[in-house]
C-alpha positions in Angstrom: 91.5 110.3 102.4 94.0 112.5 104.3 96.6 112.1 101.5 94.3 113.2 98.8 93.1 116.4 100.6 96.6 117.1 101.8 98.1 116.7 98.3 95.5 119.0 96.9 96.5 121.8 99.3 100.3 121.1 98.9 100.0 121.7 95.1 98.6 125.2 95.5 101.2 127.9 95.0 100.8 129.4 98.5 102.9 128.8 101.6 99.7 128.9 103.8 98.0 126.2 101.7 101.1 124.0 101.9 101.1 124.3 105.7 97.5 123.2 105.7 98.3 120.3 103.4 101.1 119.1 105.5 98.9 119.3 108.6 96.3 117.2 106.9 98.9 114.6 105.7 100.4 114.6 109.2 97.1 113.4 110.6 97.1 110.6 108.2 100.7 109.8 109.0 99.9 109.3 112.7 97.4 106.6 111.6 99.5 104.9 109.0 103.2 106.0 109.0 104.3 103.8 106.1 102.0 105.3 103.5 102.7 108.9 104.3 106.4 109.1 105.1 107.6 109.5 101.5 105.1 112.3 100.8 106.2 114.2 103.9 109.8 113.9 102.9 109.1 115.2 99.4 107.2 118.2 100.8 110.0 118.9 103.3 112.4 119.3 100.3 110.2 121.7 98.4 111.7 125.1 97.8 108.3 126.9 97.7 108.9 128.1 94.2 112.1 130.0 95.1 
């Protein structure tokens, strides 16, 4: 559930939306680290369209 909503926000071309998406995914990570670690690393490497 957290991943789906977080991914939705992370795919929006807005830095604010990405911050919200990461926050949502982080909540899921706290509950299940194995499932969310790769997604958080991918987002951390994002250049935000620059």
